[in-house]
C-alpha positions, 0 to 999 in steps of 0.5 A: 499500500505504501507504493501506492500512496506514493504514486499517488502524491507523485500524481498529485504534485504533478497536477498541482505543479503547472499551477505555478506560473513559473517558467521553469522546465522543471515545472513546465515539463508537467504541462504535458502530460495531461490524459496520461496523468489522468488514466494513472490517477484514475487506477491508482483510485481503483487500487486505492479503493479496493484496498480502502481502510476508513482508519487511515486518514493518510488513505483518506485524505490520499484518496480524496486527493486523488479522485479531485486531481484525477477529475479536474484533469478529466474535466480539463481534457473534455474540452477538446472532446464532443463534450463540450462546446465548440469554439471554431465553427463549421461551415456550411459554405461550398465557395471554394473561392474562400478556402484555404487548405493547409499542410503543416508538419514537422519534419524531423530534420534528421528524417531524409523519407521526402518521398512521404511529404512528397506523396502527401502533398500529391493526396492532399492538394493543400494550398498551402504546406508549412514545413518545421526542422527542414535543412538543407536536403529538404529545401533541396529535395521539395524545389521540384514541387515549386512547379505546383507551388510558386510561392514560397519563403525559406530558412533552411537550417542545422539547427533543427529551426529551419522552416519552409513555406510553398504556397499556390497562393499569392503571397505578399508581405512576406517576412522572416523573423528573429522575434526572440532568439537569434536561430529561431525563424517565423514566418509572416505574409498575407495570403490572397485567397482565390476570390482576391480576399486576404488573410495574414499567415504566421508560423512559429516554432519556438524552443521547447522546454526541456532539462536546463532550458525554461520556456521564457522565449517560448512563451515570449514568441507566442505572446508576442505573437498574439498581441501583433495579431490582436488588433489586425483589420485583416483575418489571421492564422497562425500555426506551427509547432508550438511545442507547448501543448493545447490545454497549457496556461501559456496557449490559453493565455495566448487564445485570450490575449489575441482573441484567435480560435482553436478548432479543436476545441469541442472536438478532438485532441490532435495528438501530432507528438510523439508519433513512435510512442503510442502512451506517450503523444501531445498536441503540439502542432497547432493551427488558430484562426480568426473569427472571419474563418469557419473549420471545414475540415482538421485532421491527422494525417498518416505517419511518416519517418518525422516523429510529428504526425502531420495535420491537415486543416482547411478553412472557409473565409465567412467575415460576415457571419463572424459575429457568430463566433464568441472571441476569448477575452482576457482579463486585466491579470492575463494582461499584466502576465502578457506584458511580463513575458513580452518585457524578458523578450526585450530585455533578451540579448538574443532578440531580433525583431527586424522586418527583413527579409533576404535572411538565413537563405530565405528566398521567394519563388515568383509565379510561373 
């Protein structure tokens, strides 16, 4: 019984730690395994109940606390199921001129099986392809799609933070930015739909938390983007491997500050990492959109040789009914916290908020 009590208290601590708003890596890592904590907590409750001793105050207290933790974790997870209200409304419009179809993926830089992605692109026919972690090998191998995707932004790097964007739709105002850290690029561009309407696209891939690396720069980049897009007159899509889970405080803060919507809420988890381990998967690859879009399709694509599953998202531009969406609203505490996170970025010696595009191997392909 002692080992069962010990496991239960580990789970209790793992549930409580994420409430601490510090960016320390050893705290933020516990943002990720919410579903795993829930499953093990339920098993612990069953085992404790089977050998329950009412006379033991330790067992009574442990069972009560672990039951509360399991209920809390399950409630938070239910946000990404059909048990909860949909945040991004479904589109009933059949006008394909208003639609944009995106394929998002982290290719894993050391992966050399480019043919799998080429096949996905041929099968799914996305309008825009955004890829994280490509190096020069990937950029060279993907040049064969440029006849069908004549617009691109390219920043292949050897540090696992390269990015590539290919588009059938015209791009303008392209930028490669290093908002918080040198060597960690993000893309921004204006995209013109087939009906001549435009929206702004942001692609980001901040550094993840791991042993010895805290999340100040990741959090600051997310909030910087949120502040940039919150008052834009045009519609916005933000996508990428955020190295943060959908249910974390930071991701929810991003949604409230930016006013953007998460199409997974009320529908599915769409776990994309780790593709090789069924029991250890989280939703790390994201697509958020402003209220002017409605969801046509959201689907996790088949596994590749990467450690991430790719994702396909199709959205319909319907600004005339955008007020049907309820806009997430920040609290005063959110605004104060966002300012604090951005101050970290401003004070960073490695920050580079310039807007030049001829950086780190960037190229723009002209339409053919």
